[in-house]
C-alpha positions in Angstrom: 0.0 0.0 0.0 1.2 3.5 -0.7 1.7 6.2 2.0 -1.4 8.0 0.6 -3.6 5.0 1.2 -2.9 5.2 4.9 -4.2 8.8 5.2 -7.7 8.8 6.6 -10.4 10.5 4.6 -12.8 13.0 6.2 -15.7 14.8 4.5 -16.1 18.5 5.2 -19.4 20.4 5.4 -19.5 24.2 5.6 -22.6 25.1 7.5 -21.8 28.8 7.7 -20.6 31.0 10.5 -17.5 32.9 11.4 -15.0 30.2 10.5 -15.6 30.8 6.8 -16.7 34.4 6.9 -14.6 37.2 5.2 -14.1 40.9 5.9 -12.2 43.5 3.9 -10.2 44.5 7.0 -7.8 41.9 8.5 -8.3 43.5 11.9 -12.1 43.3 11.8 -13.4 40.6 14.3 -16.9 42.1 15.1 -18.6 43.0 11.8 -17.8 40.7 8.9 -19.3 38.7 6.0 -19.7 41.6 3.6 -16.7 40.2 1.7 -18.4 36.8 1.3 -17.4 33.4 2.7 -15.3 30.4 1.9 -16.8 27.3 0.4 -15.7 23.9 1.6 -13.3 23.5 -1.3 -11.8 26.9 -0.6 -11.4 26.2 3.1 -9.6 23.0 2.2 -7.4 24.8 -0.3 -6.4 27.3 2.4 -5.5 24.5 4.7 -3.4 22.6 2.2 -0.8 21.6 4.9 -3.4 19.2 6.3 -3.4 17.1 3.2 -0.5 14.9 4.3 -2.3 14.0 7.5 -6.0 13.9 6.6 -7.6 13.6 3.1 -10.4 16.2 3.0 -13.4 15.8 0.8 -15.7 18.8 0.3 -19.5 18.3 0.4 -22.0 20.7 -1.1 -24.3 22.4 1.4 -26.1 25.7 1.5 -24.6 27.6 4.5 -26.6 29.9 6.7 -25.8 32.1 9.7 -26.2 30.4 13.0 -29.4 32.3 13.9 -31.1 30.8 10.8 -30.0 27.2 11.3 -32.4 24.8 12.8 -33.8 21.3 12.7 -34.6 21.5 8.9 -31.0 22.2 8.1 -29.6 19.8 10.7 -31.7 17.0 9.2 -30.5 17.9 5.7 -27.0 17.5 7.1 -27.8 14.0 8.3 -29.1 13.1 4.8 -26.1 14.6 3.1 -23.7 12.6 5.4 -25.6 9.4 4.9 -25.5 9.8 1.1 -21.7 10.7 1.2 -21.0 7.6 3.3 -22.9 5.4 0.9 -20.9 6.9 -2.0 -17.6 6.7 -0.1 -17.8 4.0 2.6 -14.1 4.5 3.5 -14.8 7.9 5.0 -13.5 8.0 8.6 -15.8 10.8 9.7 -17.2 14.2 9.0 -16.4 17.8 10.0 -19.1 20.4 10.2 -18.3 24.1 10.5 -21.2 25.9 12.1 -21.9 29.4 13.4 -21.0 29.6 17.1 -24.2 31.3 18.1 -26.2 28.1 17.9 -23.3 25.6 17.6 -24.1 24.0 20.9 -27.7 23.5 19.9 -26.8 22.0 16.5 -24.3 19.6 18.1 -26.7 18.6 20.8 -29.6 18.0 18.3 -27.4 16.0 16.0 -26.1 13.9 19.0 -29.7 13.0 19.8 -30.4 11.5 16.3 -27.0 10.6 14.9 -26.8 6.9 14.0 -24.2 6.8 11.3 -21.2 4.5 12.0 -18.5 7.3 11.9 -18.2 10.4 14.0 -19.4 13.9 13.3 -17.2 16.7 14.7 -18.7 20.2 14.9 -16.4 23.2 15.0 -16.5 27.0 14.5 -14.5 30.1 15.2 -14.6 33.3 17.1 -12.7 35.3 14.5 -13.4 35.3 10.7 -11.2 33.6 8.1 -9.9 37.0 7.0 -8.7 38.1 10.4 -5.1 38.1 11.5 -4.9 35.6 14.3 -8.0 33.8 13.2 -8.7 30.7 15.3 -10.7 29.0 12.6 -8.0 27.3 10.7 -6.5 25.6 13.8 -10.0 24.6 15.0 -10.8 23.2 11.6 -7.5 21.2 11.5 -8.0 19.8 15.0 -11.6 18.9 14.3 -10.4 17.0 11.2 -7.8 15.1 13.3 -10.5 14.1 15.8 -12.9 13.0 13.0 -10.1 10.8 11.6 -9.3 9.3 15.0 -10.5 5.7 15.4 -11.1 6.3 19.1 -13.6 9.0 18.3 -15.8 6.7 16.3 -17.8 5.4 19.3 -18.4 9.0 20.6 -20.7 9.7 17.5 -20.9 13.5 17.8 -18.2 15.8 19.4 -17.4 19.5 19.5 -13.8 20.7 19.0 -12.7 24.2 19.6 -9.6 25.9 21.1 -7.8 22.5 21.4 -10.5 21.0 23.5 -12.9 18.1 22.8 -16.4 18.5 24.3 -19.5 16.5 24.7 -22.5 18.3 23.0 -24.7 17.9 26.0 -22.2 19.7 28.2 -20.6 22.4 26.1 -21.8 26.0 26.0 -20.6 29.3 24.6 -19.6 31.6 27.5 -18.3 34.7 25.8 -19.1 36.7 22.7 -15.5 37.2 21.6 -13.1 35.2 23.7 -11.2 32.4 21.9 -11.8 30.1 24.8 -15.5 30.8 24.8 -16.6 27.2 24.5 -16.5 25.3 27.8 -18.1 22.5 29.7 -18.7 24.1 33.0 -19.6 21.0 35.1 -17.2 18.3 34.0 -14.8 19.9 31.6 -13.7 18.6 28.1 -13.6 14.9 27.4 -10.2 15.3 25.6 -7.6 17.6 24.1 -5.9 18.1 20.8 -2.3 19.2 21.3 -1.0 20.3 17.9 -2.3 17.4 15.8 -2.3 14.8 18.6 -5.7 13.7 19.8 -5.9 12.7 23.5 -9.3 11.4 24.5 -9.6 11.2 28.3 -13.0 11.0 29.9 -15.4 9.0 27.8 -18.7 10.8 27.3 -21.9 9.0 28.3 -23.5 7.6 25.3 -27.3 7.6 24.7 -29.2 5.8 22.0 -30.7 8.0 19.3 -34.1 9.3 20.4 -35.8 8.5 17.1 -35.1 7.8 13.4 -34.4 11.1 11.7 -35.2 9.7 8.3 -38.9 9.9 8.7 -39.0 13.0 11.0 -41.6 15.6 10.2 -42.2 19.0 11.8 -41.3 18.9 15.4 -43.8 19.8 18.2 -43.8 23.4 19.4 -41.8 23.9 22.6 -41.2 27.4 24.0 -38.7 28.8 26.5 -40.0 31.1 29.3 -37.4 33.5 30.6 -37.9 34.0 34.3 -37.1 37.4 35.7 -38.0 39.6 38.7 -41.7 40.6 38.5 -42.4 38.0 35.7 -46.1 37.3 35.1 -48.0 34.8 33.0 -48.3 36.9 29.8 -45.7 35.0 27.8 -47.1 31.7 29.1 -50.6 32.6 27.7 -49.0 33.5 24.4 -47.1 30.1 24.2 -50.3 28.2 25.1 -52.3 30.1 22.5 -49.6 29.4 19.9 -50.0 25.6 20.5 -47.0 24.8 22.7 -46.9 21.2 23.7 -44.3 21.9 26.4 -42.6 24.9 28.0 -39.1 25.1 29.3 -38.6 27.6 32.1 -35.2 29.3 32.2 -35.6 29.9 35.9 -33.9 31.7 38.7 -31.0 29.7 40.0 -31.1 26.9 40.9 -34.3 26.5 39.1 -37.5 28.4 40.1 -40.2 30.5 38.4 -42.0 33.4 40.0 -45.1 32.4 42.0 -47.4 33.9 39.3 -45.7 31.9 36.6 -45.6 28.7 38.6 -49.3 28.9 39.4 -50.3 29.4 35.7 -48.0 26.6 34.6 -49.4 24.2 37.2 -53.0 24.9 36.0 -51.9 24.2 32.4 -50.4 20.9 33.4 -53.5 19.9 35.4 -56.2 21.1 33.0 -54.6 20.7 29.6 -51.9 18.1 30.0 -49.1 20.5 29.4 -45.5 19.5 30.1 -43.1 21.9 32.0 -39.4 21.5 32.5 -37.6 23.6 34.9 -34.1 24.7 33.8 -31.9 27.5 35.0 -30.4 30.7 33.7 -27.2 29.7 35.5 -24.8 26.8 34.9 -25.1 23.6 36.9 -27.7 20.9 37.3 -31.3 21.6 38.1 -32.5 18.9 40.5 -35.9 17.9 41.9 -37.3 20.1 44.7 -40.5 19.8 46.8 -41.7 23.2 45.3 -41.2 22.2 41.7 -42.5 18.6 42.3 -45.6 20.1 43.8 -46.2 22.1 40.7 -45.6 19.1 38.5 -42.4 20.4 36.9 -39.7 18.1 35.6 -36.1 19.1 36.4 -33.8 19.7 33.4 -30.7 18.1 35.0 -27.6 19.4 33.4 -29.4 20.6 30.2 -29.5 24.3 29.5 -32.8 25.8 28.5 -32.1 25.6 24.8 -30.9 22.0 25.0 -33.8 20.9 27.1 -36.1 22.4 24.5 -34.5 20.4 21.7 -34.6 17.2 23.7 -38.3 17.8 24.5 -39.2 18.4 20.9 -37.6 15.1 19.8 -38.9 13.2 22.8 -42.5 14.4 22.1 -42.1 13.5 18.4 -41.0 10.0 19.5 -44.1 9.7 21.7 -42.2 9.4 25.0 -44.2 9.5 28.2 -43.3 12.1 30.9 -41.5 9.5 33.0 -39.3 8.5 30.1 -38.7 12.2 29.3 -37.6 12.7 32.9 -35.2 9.9 32.5 -33.8 11.4 29.4 -33.3 14.7 31.1 -31.5 13.1 33.9 -29.0 11.3 31.6 
C-alpha cells in the first residue's frame, strides 16, 4: 500500500458561520461577512498543509448564519452525510463548520439523532477567516484530526474548539469574543488536541438515538419562558395560544419561576396536559425540589434551557411519556 492509502479520509461540510466568513479589514473581528465566505473546497485549499495527515473531501451544502440554522438544516446535514458515506464507505468521519451562536444547539440536536457509524465533529471560530490571528484554521485542522481518529468513532458527535474536545450535552458558549469561549462548566472537556495529537480522556456518556431522523416531520412546538423579577403569565398565555406542547422555564438559579408563573403553569399541566421542564439561567444541574415537584415540573438536569427544548421536541415527536422524558433529562 502507498503512504497516501494510509491517510484517513474526512468529509467537510461548511454550514456557515464565522469560521468561513470574510471581511475586507484583517483587523475586523466584530462585523464581517460583507466580503463573502469560503466554500468547503476553498477552506480545504487554504489548509493545504493538512493534506499529508487527513484527506479532506468537500461536500456541497447551503450555509446559513447560526441564527437561521435549525432542525430542517440539521436533518438535511444528516441526509447529506448518509449519502456521502454510501458513496464513499471509506470515510473516517465528518467535520461540520457551524456558526458559534447556535453551535451547541446544533451539536446537541445531532447527537440525539446521529446513527451513522462514523463520528461527526462540529467546530466553529470566534474570528473570521480573513482576520489576523483567526482561530478558525486551527479549529478546523484539529476537528479533522478528531474526526479521523478511530477512538472518536464510538463517541458519535463531538465538539472541537480551542484545542478541547467536548460532549455536545455539556458544552456551552460563554463569551461573545473570547477564543476560549466554549467550555463544559460542570465536567470539563472529554479530551484535548495538542497540535495534531488527539488525546481522549473521559469517555462521554452515550445515549441511543431518540428516534429515526429519516422519517421525521415538523417537530412539536416547545417554547422557553425566561424567568425574571416581576415576571407574570403573559408569555405563558401566548405560548399556550400558539400551540405549545411543552414549556421550558429558564428559571432563577437553581431552578425556580415566579409564584405567578408557577401557578399558571401548574394549571396548564393539570387542566390541559401541558409539560413543563424547569431549567436555570445559571450553569449547573437543576434537580428535583419539593416546590417544583408540587407544581408538576420536571427538572432539566444538566441541560441548559435551549438543549432541554430540543430534547423535549424530539422526545415528544418520539411519543415518549413524561416518566421517560424525565429519565432522558437526567441522563
